[in-house]
C-alpha positions, 0 to 999 in steps of 0.5 A, spaced: 614 537 475 612 529 477 609 530 484 605 536 480 602 531 475 601 525 481 597 531 485 593 534 479 592 527 477 588 526 484 585 532 484 582 531 478 579 525 480 577 527 488 574 532 483 570 527 479 569 523 486 566 529 488 561 531 482 559 524 482 556 524 489 553 529 489 550 527 483 548 520 487 545 524 493 540 528 488 538 521 485 537 519 492 532 524 493 529 523 487 528 516 488 526 517 496 521 522 493 518 517 488 518 512 494 514 516 499 509 517 493 508 511 491 507 508 498 501 514 499 498 512 493 499 504 494 496 506 501 490 510 497 489 504 493 489 499 498 483 503 502 479 503 495 479 496 494 477 494 501 471 500 500 469 496 494 470 489 497 466 491 502 461 495 497 460 488 493 459 485 499 453 489 501 451 488 493 452 481 493 448 481 500 442 485 497 442 482 490 441 475 494 435 478 498 432 480 492 434 475 486 433 467 485 432 461 490 438 460 490 441 466 491 435 468 497 438 461 500 446 464 500 444 470 503 439 468 508 446 463 511 450 469 511 445 473 514 444 467 519 452 467 520 453 475 521 447 475 526 451 468 530 457 472 530 454 478 532 451 474 538 458 471 540 461 478 539 456 481 544 456 475 549 463 477 549 463 483 551 458 482 557 463 477 561 
């Protein structure tokens, strides 16, 4: 009689463990799916940030060329710096 009670108690605990394991596996799958979705969203947002930063840079440059004398000086300095960098790249390619 006592043996059957012990066996039933063990069986009940094992069934609870199996149920908990299944629940945890389902939760793990949901969390993994959410992680993948968030990674993809993060990647898209990073790309959007990069595009917007390039656009801001272009707008600042064009605004500087059309703006006042101080903006124009900054824009001209930036264009000159970019030209020097392009020249260095061309020189490296030709080497």
